[in-house]
KESE-11881 format. One record per residue (C-alpha): residue number from 1; residue in one letter; x, y, z. Coordinates in steps of 0.25 Angstrom, whole numbers. Each point is the difference from the previous one (the first is absolute). Layout:
BEGIN
NUM|a|X|Y|Z
...
***
This chain:
BEGIN
1|x|326|-131|-49
2|x|-5|10|-10
3|x|-4|13|5
4|x|-13|6|-5
5|x|-1|15|0
6|x|-13|7|-1
7|x|-3|9|-12
8|x|0|12|8
9|x|15|-3|4
10|x|4|-3|-14
11|x|-6|13|-5
12|x|7|8|11
13|x|13|-6|-2
14|x|0|1|-16
15|x|-7|13|-3
16|x|-2|8|12
17|x|8|12|-6
18|x|-7|0|-13
19|x|-14|0|7
20|x|4|11|9
21|x|4|9|-12
22|x|-13|-3|-7
23|x|-9|2|12
24|x|6|13|3
25|x|-1|5|-14
26|x|-14|-4|-2
27|x|-6|4|14
28|x|-2|14|-2
29|x|-7|-1|-13
30|x|-9|-12|4
31|x|-4|7|13
32|x|-6|12|-6
33|x|-6|-7|-12
34|x|-6|-12|7
35|x|-5|9|12
36|x|-9|8|-9
37|x|-5|-13|-7
38|x|-3|-7|13
39|x|-8|12|6
40|x|-8|0|-13
41|x|-3|-15|2
42|x|-3|3|14
43|x|-11|10|-4
44|x|-5|-10|-10
45|x|-1|-10|11
46|x|-8|9|8
47|x|-9|3|-11
48|x|-2|-15|-2
49|x|-4|-2|14
50|x|-10|11|-1
51|x|-6|-7|-13
52|x|1|-14|7
53|x|-8|5|13
54|x|-10|8|-9
55|x|-3|-14|-7
56|x|-2|-7|13
57|x|-9|11|5
58|x|-8|0|-13
59|x|-1|-15|1
60|x|-6|2|14
61|x|-10|10|-4
62|x|-3|-8|-13
63|x|-5|-12|8
64|x|-11|9|6
65|x|-3|6|-13
66|x|-1|-13|-7
67|x|-9|-5|11
68|x|-9|12|-1
69|x|-1|-1|-15
70|x|-4|-15|1
71|x|-11|3|11
72|x|-5|12|-8
73|x|-2|-8|-12
74|x|-8|-10|9
75|x|-8|11|6
76|x|-4|6|-13
77|x|-8|-13|-3
78|x|-8|2|12
79|x|-11|8|-7
80|x|-3|-13|-9
81|x|-5|-8|12
82|x|-14|1|5
83|x|-3|13|7
84|x|-4|-7|13
85|x|14|-6|1
86|x|9|12|-4
87|x|2|7|13
88|x|3|-14|7
89|x|10|-4|-11
90|x|7|14|1
91|x|1|-2|15
92|x|5|-14|-1
93|x|11|4|-10
94|x|5|12|8
95|x|-1|-8|13
96|x|8|-11|-6
97|x|11|9|-4
98|x|0|7|13
99|x|1|-13|8
100|x|11|-6|-9
101|x|8|12|0
102|x|0|7|14
103|x|11|8|-3
104|x|-9|9|-9
105|x|-6|11|9
106|x|-13|0|-8
107|x|-6|-6|-12
108|x|-11|8|-8
109|x|-8|1|-12
110|x|-8|12|-6
111|x|-11|-3|-10
112|x|-8|10|-8
113|x|-14|-1|4
114|x|-4|-1|-15
115|x|8|-13|-1
116|x|-10|-8|8
117|x|-13|10|-1
118|x|-3|1|-15
119|x|-11|10|4
120|x|10|10|6
121|x|4|9|-12
122|x|10|10|7
123|x|15|-1|-3
124|x|3|2|15
125|x|-3|-7|13
126|x|7|-12|5
127|x|-1|-12|10
128|x|13|-3|8
129|x|2|-13|7
130|x|12|-1|10
131|x|6|-10|9
132|x|11|5|10
133|x|8|-5|12
134|x|-3|7|13
135|x|6|-6|13
136|x|3|-13|-7
137|x|-15|-1|-4
138|x|-5|1|-14
139|x|-10|11|-2
140|x|-10|3|-11
141|x|-8|11|-5
142|x|-8|4|-12
143|x|-2|15|-5
144|x|-7|7|-11
145|x|8|12|-4
146|x|0|12|-10
147|x|-15|0|-2
148|x|1|15|-3
149|x|11|-1|-10
150|x|15|-5|0
151|x|11|7|7
152|x|8|4|-13
153|x|13|2|8
154|x|-1|-14|7
155|x|8|-12|-4
156|x|-12|-8|-3
157|x|-5|10|-11
158|x|14|1|-6
159|x|1|-15|-1
160|x|-15|0|-6
161|x|5|10|-11
162|x|14|-7|-3
163|x|-5|-15|2
164|x|15|-3|4
165|x|6|-8|11
166|x|5|10|11
167|x|9|-1|12
168|x|-5|12|9
169|x|11|9|6
170|x|2|-2|15
171|x|-10|5|10
172|x|-2|0|15
173|x|-12|-7|5
174|x|-6|-8|12
175|x|-11|-9|1
176|x|-2|2|15
177|x|-7|13|5
178|x|11|7|7
179|x|11|-10|-4
180|x|14|2|-5
181|x|0|3|-15
182|x|7|-10|-9
183|x|8|4|-13
184|x|-7|-8|-10
185|x|-2|-1|-15
186|x|-11|-7|-9
187|x|2|-9|-12
188|x|-13|2|-9
189|x|-5|-7|-12
190|x|-12|5|-8
191|x|-11|-9|-4
192|x|-2|1|-15
193|x|-9|-7|-9
194|x|-1|3|-15
195|x|7|14|4
196|x|-11|2|9
197|x|4|5|14
198|x|-7|-9|11
199|x|8|4|12
200|x|14|-2|8
201|x|6|-11|8
202|x|11|3|9
203|x|9|-4|12
204|x|5|9|11
205|x|15|-3|3
206|x|8|4|12
207|x|13|7|-5
208|x|7|-5|13
209|x|3|-13|-7
210|x|11|8|-8
211|x|7|5|12
212|x|8|-12|4
213|x|3|-3|-15
214|x|6|14|-2
215|x|7|-1|13
216|x|7|-13|-4
217|x|5|7|-13
218|x|15|4|3
219|x|8|-4|-12
220|x|12|8|5
221|x|6|5|14
222|x|-9|11|6
223|x|-9|-1|-12
224|x|-15|0|0
225|x|-13|0|-8
226|x|-13|6|0
227|x|-13|-2|-8
228|x|-8|12|-7
229|x|-14|0|-5
230|x|-4|6|-14
231|x|-4|13|7
232|x|13|2|7
233|x|-4|-6|14
234|x|10|-8|8
235|x|-6|-14|2
236|x|11|-6|8
237|x|13|6|5
238|x|10|-4|11
239|x|-4|13|7
240|x|-14|-3|3
241|x|-3|14|3
242|x|1|3|-15
243|x|-10|-10|-4
244|x|-13|6|-6
245|x|7|13|-3
246|x|3|6|-14
247|x|13|1|-7
248|x|-2|14|-3
249|x|-2|2|15
250|x|12|-8|5
251|x|10|5|-10
252|x|-6|12|-7
253|x|14|5|-6
254|x|4|-14|-5
255|x|-14|-2|-6
256|x|1|14|-7
257|x|14|-3|-5
258|x|-2|-14|-5
259|x|-14|0|-4
260|x|-2|-12|9
261|x|-16|0|2
262|x|-2|2|-15
263|x|9|-11|-4
264|x|-6|-10|10
265|x|-14|4|-5
266|x|4|-3|-15
267|x|7|-13|4
268|x|15|3|-4
269|x|13|-6|6
270|x|9|11|4
271|x|12|3|10
272|x|7|12|6
273|x|11|3|11
274|x|-2|9|11
275|x|5|3|14
276|x|-8|-8|11
277|x|1|7|14
278|x|-4|-12|7
279|x|12|-8|-5
280|x|9|12|0
281|x|4|-4|-14
282|x|-3|1|-15
283|x|-10|-11|-4
284|x|-4|-6|-13
285|x|-15|-2|-2
286|x|-6|-9|-11
287|x|-15|-1|-3
288|x|-6|-12|-7
289|x|-15|0|-4
290|x|-10|-10|4
291|x|-12|-2|-10
292|x|-11|-7|7
293|x|-10|-9|-9
294|x|-6|9|-11
295|x|0|12|9
296|x|5|13|-5
297|x|4|5|13
298|x|14|-6|2
299|x|8|0|14
300|x|15|1|2
301|x|10|-6|9
302|x|13|8|3
303|x|14|-6|5
304|x|9|10|7
305|x|14|-3|2
306|x|12|8|5
307|x|10|3|-11
308|x|12|-3|9
309|x|-6|-14|2
310|x|-1|-1|-15
311|x|14|5|-1
312|x|4|-10|11
313|x|-6|-11|-8
314|x|7|5|-13
315|x|13|0|7
316|x|-2|-14|5
317|x|-4|-4|-14
318|x|13|7|-5
319|x|9|-7|9
320|x|-6|-13|-2
321|x|1|2|-15
322|x|15|5|1
323|x|3|-12|9
324|x|-6|-10|-10
325|x|8|8|-12
326|x|13|-1|8
327|x|-2|-15|3
328|x|-3|-3|-14
329|x|12|8|-5
330|x|9|-7|10
331|x|-6|-13|-4
332|x|2|3|-15
333|x|15|5|2
334|x|3|-13|8
335|x|-6|-8|-11
336|x|8|7|-10
337|x|14|2|7
338|x|1|-12|10
339|x|-10|-11|0
340|x|-5|0|-14
341|x|-2|-15|-1
342|x|-3|-3|15
343|x|-11|10|0
344|x|-5|2|-14
345|x|-5|-14|-2
346|x|-9|-2|12
347|x|-5|14|-2
348|x|-4|-2|-14
349|x|-7|-12|4
350|x|-7|7|11
351|x|-4|12|-8
352|x|-6|-9|-10
353|x|-8|-7|10
354|x|-4|14|6
355|x|-4|5|-13
356|x|-9|-12|-2
357|x|-6|2|13
358|x|-3|15|-3
359|x|-8|-5|-12
360|x|-7|-10|8
361|x|8|-12|-6
362|x|6|-10|10
363|x|3|-15|1
364|x|1|-7|14
365|x|8|-11|-6
366|x|11|10|-6
367|x|6|6|13
368|x|13|8|1
369|x|13|-7|4
370|x|11|8|7
371|x|11|-5|10
372|x|8|13|1
373|x|-1|2|14
374|x|-3|15|-1
375|x|-13|9|-3
376|x|-1|-7|-14
377|x|-4|-13|7
378|x|-9|8|9
379|x|-7|6|-12
380|x|-1|-13|-6
381|x|-6|-6|12
382|x|-10|11|2
383|x|-4|0|-15
384|x|-2|-16|1
385|x|-9|3|13
386|x|-8|10|-8
387|x|-2|-9|-12
388|x|-5|-11|9
389|x|-9|9|8
390|x|-5|6|-13
391|x|-3|-14|-5
392|x|-8|-3|13
393|x|-7|13|-2
394|x|-3|-2|-15
395|x|-6|-14|3
396|x|-9|6|11
397|x|-4|11|-9
398|x|-4|-10|-11
399|x|-8|-8|10
400|x|-8|13|4
401|x|-1|3|-15
402|x|-7|-13|-3
403|x|-10|2|12
404|x|7|-8|10
405|x|-1|9|12
406|x|3|-11|10
407|x|14|-1|-4
408|x|11|1|11
409|x|11|10|-1
410|x|12|1|9
411|x|7|13|2
412|x|15|1|-3
413|x|3|7|13
414|x|-6|9|11
415|x|2|13|-9
416|x|-5|-7|-13
417|x|-9|12|-5
418|x|-4|-7|-13
419|x|-4|-12|7
420|x|-8|8|10
421|x|-7|7|-12
422|x|-3|-13|-7
423|x|-6|-6|13
424|x|-8|13|2
425|x|-5|-1|-14
426|x|-4|-14|2
427|x|-8|4|12
428|x|-6|11|-8
429|x|-4|-9|-11
430|x|-6|-10|9
431|x|-8|11|7
432|x|-5|6|-13
433|x|-4|-14|-6
434|x|-8|-2|13
435|x|-6|14|-1
436|x|-3|-2|-15
437|x|-7|-13|3
438|x|-9|6|11
439|x|-3|12|-9
440|x|-4|-10|-12
441|x|-9|-8|9
442|x|-7|13|5
443|x|-1|5|-14
444|x|-6|-13|-5
445|x|-10|0|12
446|x|-4|14|-3
447|x|-1|-3|-15
448|x|-8|-12|3
449|x|-10|8|9
450|x|-1|11|-11
451|x|-3|-10|-11
452|x|-10|-7|9
453|x|-8|13|4
454|x|-1|4|-15
455|x|-5|-14|-4
456|x|-10|0|11
457|x|-5|14|-3
458|x|-2|-5|-14
459|x|-8|-12|4
460|x|-9|8|10
461|x|-2|10|-11
462|x|-4|-11|-11
463|x|-9|-8|10
464|x|-7|11|8
465|x|-14|-4|-5
466|x|-1|-15|3
467|x|3|-4|15
468|x|1|-15|-3
469|x|11|2|-11
470|x|7|11|7
471|x|1|-9|13
472|x|6|-11|-9
473|x|10|9|-7
474|x|5|6|13
475|x|2|-13|7
476|x|6|-8|-11
477|x|9|11|-5
478|x|4|3|15
479|x|3|-15|2
480|x|9|-1|-12
481|x|7|13|1
482|x|4|-2|15
483|x|4|-14|-4
484|x|-9|-7|10
485|x|-8|-12|-1
486|x|-14|3|4
487|x|-9|12|3
488|x|-14|4|3
489|x|-8|13|0
490|x|-10|1|10
491|x|-10|12|-1
492|x|-10|5|10
493|x|-14|-3|-3
494|x|-10|11|5
495|x|-12|-3|-8
496|x|-7|-3|13
497|x|3|10|11
498|x|-3|-10|11
499|x|8|-11|-6
500|x|14|5|-4
501|x|11|-10|-4
502|x|12|-2|-8
503|x|-2|-8|-13
504|x|11|-7|-8
505|x|-1|7|-13
506|x|11|-6|-8
507|x|11|-11|3
508|x|12|-3|-8
509|x|11|-10|1
510|x|11|-7|-9
511|x|-5|8|-13
512|x|-14|-5|2
513|x|-13|7|3
514|x|-7|-6|12
515|x|-15|0|2
516|x|-3|-1|15
517|x|-11|5|9
518|x|5|5|13
519|x|-7|9|10
520|x|8|6|12
521|x|-6|7|11
522|x|6|13|4
523|x|9|-2|12
524|x|0|-15|-3
525|x|14|-7|-3
526|x|12|7|-5
527|x|-7|7|-12
528|x|-11|5|9
529|x|10|5|10
530|x|8|7|-11
531|x|-13|7|-5
532|x|-5|4|14
533|x|14|5|5
534|x|3|7|-14
535|x|15|-5|2
536|x|9|-9|-8
537|x|3|-14|5
538|x|12|-7|-4
539|x|3|-14|5
540|x|11|-10|-2
541|x|-6|-10|10
542|x|-13|-4|-6
543|x|-11|-7|8
544|x|0|-15|-4
545|x|-11|-3|-10
546|x|-3|15|-3
547|x|4|-1|-14
548|x|7|-9|-10
549|x|6|2|-14
550|x|-2|-12|-9
551|x|7|-3|-13
552|x|3|-12|-9
553|x|11|-5|11
554|x|-10|0|12
555|x|-4|10|10
556|x|8|9|9
557|x|-2|10|11
558|x|5|14|-4
559|x|12|6|7
560|x|-6|14|2
561|x|-14|7|0
562|x|-3|14|-3
563|x|-13|7|2
564|x|-1|15|-4
565|x|-13|8|3
566|x|-6|8|-12
567|x|-2|14|7
568|x|-5|13|-5
569|x|-2|12|10
570|x|0|-10|12
571|x|-11|-8|-7
572|x|3|-15|-3
573|x|-4|-5|-13
574|x|6|-14|0
575|x|12|-8|3
576|x|11|-6|-9
577|x|5|-13|5
578|x|14|-5|-7
579|x|6|-14|4
580|x|14|-4|-5
581|x|10|-11|1
582|x|11|10|1
583|x|2|11|10
584|x|-7|13|-5
585|x|11|11|0
586|x|-3|13|8
587|x|0|9|-13
588|x|-11|-9|-6
589|x|-8|1|12
590|x|1|15|-1
591|x|-4|0|-14
592|x|-12|-8|2
593|x|-4|9|12
594|x|2|12|-10
595|x|-9|-5|-11
596|x|-10|-4|10
597|x|-4|14|2
598|x|-2|2|-15
599|x|-8|-13|-1
600|x|-9|5|11
601|x|-2|13|-7
602|x|-3|-8|-13
603|x|-10|-9|7
604|x|-7|11|6
605|x|-2|7|-13
606|x|-5|-14|-6
607|x|-10|-1|11
608|x|-4|14|-2
609|x|-2|-3|-15
610|x|-8|-12|3
611|x|-9|7|10
612|x|-2|11|-10
613|x|-5|-10|-11
614|x|-9|-6|11
615|x|-5|14|3
616|x|-2|4|-15
617|x|-9|-13|-1
618|x|-8|4|12
619|x|-1|14|-6
620|x|-6|-6|-13
621|x|-10|-8|8
622|x|-4|13|8
623|x|-1|8|-13
624|x|-11|-11|-5
625|x|-7|1|13
626|x|0|16|-1
627|x|-6|-1|-13
628|x|-11|-8|5
629|x|-2|11|11
630|x|-1|11|-9
631|x|-15|0|0
632|x|0|1|15
633|x|10|11|0
634|x|-9|8|-10
635|x|-11|-1|10
636|x|9|6|11
637|x|4|12|-8
638|x|-10|8|7
639|x|6|-4|13
640|x|14|3|-6
641|x|-5|14|-4
642|x|-4|3|15
643|x|13|-6|4
644|x|8|10|-10
645|x|-7|12|6
646|x|4|-5|14
647|x|14|-2|-5
648|x|0|14|-6
649|x|-3|5|14
650|x|11|-8|6
651|x|10|5|-11
652|x|-3|14|5
653|x|3|-4|14
654|x|13|-7|-5
655|x|4|13|-7
656|x|-2|8|13
657|x|8|-11|8
658|x|12|1|-10
659|x|-1|16|1
660|x|1|-2|15
661|x|11|-10|-1
662|x|8|10|-9
663|x|-3|11|10
664|x|5|-7|12
665|x|11|-10|-5
666|x|11|0|-10
667|x|-4|-10|-11
668|x|11|-5|-10
669|x|-2|-11|-11
670|x|13|-8|-5
671|x|2|-9|-12
672|x|5|-14|4
673|x|15|5|-3
674|x|-2|10|12
675|x|-2|13|-9
676|x|-10|11|3
677|x|-12|0|-10
678|x|-10|8|8
679|x|1|9|12
680|x|-10|10|8
681|x|2|14|2
682|x|4|-1|15
683|x|12|-9|-3
684|x|4|9|-12
685|x|0|12|10
686|x|9|-8|10
687|x|10|-3|-11
688|x|0|15|-4
689|x|1|-4|-15
690|x|-8|1|-13
691|x|-9|-12|-2
692|x|7|-3|-13
693|x|13|-2|8
694|x|-6|-9|10
695|x|-6|-9|-10
696|x|10|-11|-4
697|x|8|1|13
698|x|5|-13|6
699|x|-6|-4|14
700|x|14|1|6
701|x|2|14|-4
702|x|1|9|13
703|x|-3|-11|9
704|x|9|-2|12
705|x|2|-15|2
706|x|6|-7|12
707|x|9|-12|-1
708|x|-11|-10|2
709|x|-9|7|-11
710|x|12|0|-9
711|x|2|-14|2
712|x|-15|-4|-2
713|x|-3|11|-11
714|x|-1|-10|-12
715|x|-8|-10|9
716|x|-10|11|3
717|x|-3|3|-15
718|x|0|-15|-3
719|x|-11|-2|11
720|x|-8|11|-6
721|x|1|-6|-14
722|x|-5|-13|6
723|x|-13|7|6
724|x|5|2|15
725|x|-5|13|6
726|x|11|7|8
727|x|0|11|11
728|x|13|8|2
729|x|5|12|7
730|x|9|7|-9
731|x|9|13|1
732|x|0|9|-12
733|x|11|11|-1
734|x|-4|12|-9
735|x|8|13|0
736|x|8|-3|12
737|x|-13|-3|8
738|x|-4|-14|5
739|x|-14|-5|0
740|x|-6|-13|6
741|x|-11|-7|-6
742|x|-9|-12|4
743|x|-3|-6|-13
744|x|-9|-12|-5
745|x|4|-6|-14
746|x|-12|-8|-7
747|x|2|-8|-13
748|x|-11|4|-10
749|x|-6|-11|-9
750|x|-6|2|-14
751|x|-13|-7|-5
752|x|9|-13|-2
753|x|4|0|15
754|x|14|4|-5
755|x|8|10|8
756|x|3|12|-9
757|x|4|11|10
758|x|2|3|15
759|x|-8|10|8
760|x|7|7|12
761|x|-8|8|10
762|x|9|8|10
763|x|-2|8|12
764|x|10|11|5
765|x|4|-4|14
766|x|12|9|1
767|x|-5|8|11
768|x|-4|-12|9
769|x|14|-6|-2
770|x|7|13|4
771|x|-8|1|13
***
């Protein structure tokens, strides 16, 4: 029986003496040299950890910045849609972001007033729309700010000047009165069009999100990390008492010696060593900058590691390197002196295979063969196992590369890290593919709706003088664009006030124009009920015989039926009826509902135009009648002269009444945009200003509005412009004194019955309200 000795035994027996001499001679030199090199490598590793975590934090913030940038681009297009839809579009966009991203504290946008109001000529004044979460409920408010000028030290004004993306420095804020402040920051992107500043869109983020990330960063024993903003404020730190404080407050001496705050602000990577009293040892501190989007306010992340730990790691690295060197030296000596043939041959083969593996070259059919009974055989077996495992891994990676994400992979063992990483990659790719498909479908729906809105806007613009052609173009294009089969447009006929009904104005099916006469009484059938209730009706179970769709292949009942009312300011102008053999998707229903409002507005204008033509014709006929009455009017001149004398007398009385009104009341005249055009002496005396300073002031100046008045302020002026007389009790604050007025607002018409100004008559009831 042949005795097999392990390589270790063979080497010990043959070259133990030589090894001891060489090891003793080289130990001293290697110990000092490699110690310094290992320590240097450990510091470089600490720097690398800092850079790696800086990149992770940057990626985290860039997700929010990219989202903000994309939404800002969308919101900058709001001004191009009809004015009566702008505020609702802004609210829908902000609310959608807030609902889909509840981790955001608030979502807001500021628009310059001049963006939407071309008559507003001042370069200041803004409107702010905000959605925020409060007690798990979404809140909303609108504000008008900076009517007296921009705050030149505020973040909004600075972004207005720079027109650059910005991540605001951390600040404490609470959305609840008396609530606990939260350390937060805002990611802001300006809305720019042709280098013109339109406003700012932003997200408010809680910086608590970075606390668990920072606390998890412990690359070395007793090491820790902390995150610092551009102004030197500590954003996250294992010691939460330091969060929100400035570097120059927490470590003033270190800040002065190493210029920490300034280097963070300029985005530099730097490091230093210092004594840490909390760890009672010298520590190595490495800072890595974090550049967020296009912002010029970089943050920084710091890794703090005790030097003794780094030395410990260096010692371990040194010992491991030394052991490997000794083992290699012993192996080499054994090959040269004792086992030249028995060891050299399989080692050369093994080295060749390992070198090929290092270059990524291997063949699962070309495995090592070794039956030496020692470590060489174990190495060969392990290399063969590695080759076979890499072969499976390569096949798996190839399948993934060609898009087969369903391929199965069996790990080589419980601790197969590469296998686990590949399986995680597979899961991530499957998830990304699914998410990309969802995003693609949503983008297609949004693009489809946008194109449709543009197309129908052009159709409505081109055919707004012919009701018949307009009706046909609307329903034919709507049926084709929504990929349905049949559609009809019913319009309310109000020619006879005592006999109002819905009239089928146009019908379209299968690329053919249908000429049908159909009268539907209001509240009769589905069409009448849709008009009466002013609500959309969507049916997938249609009453038998209600409607059929005919083609060359026969007749068939539709799968679903959609009826959408055409409403404008709560007034129903008609009903769109759409039938389809396929299910109508929700986004198509929403699109038809949205354009229904625009169609209603256009129909209203067309009816008004038709009515105007009829009135002009009636006016022409009346002119002819008036010409025939001229003679009779001449005969009545004497009577008119007497009437004029009476009118002169009444004019004198009216002047006396106006003087009495000015003496007893406060009289102010406003333009339709709410600015003072005329004011009597009594009101000027209350304001204690020159008349020239009062003229041009906005109605909201000096007025103290309660929450309800603020909410209904725009509606208040819209009602006045529509001719509604308003009575209000208003508080006015002048020179730290508050007056209470009982006011009556009356729209004033010109000779064409068009409102051109608003008259306010007010009475001071301050003394009565204080009693």
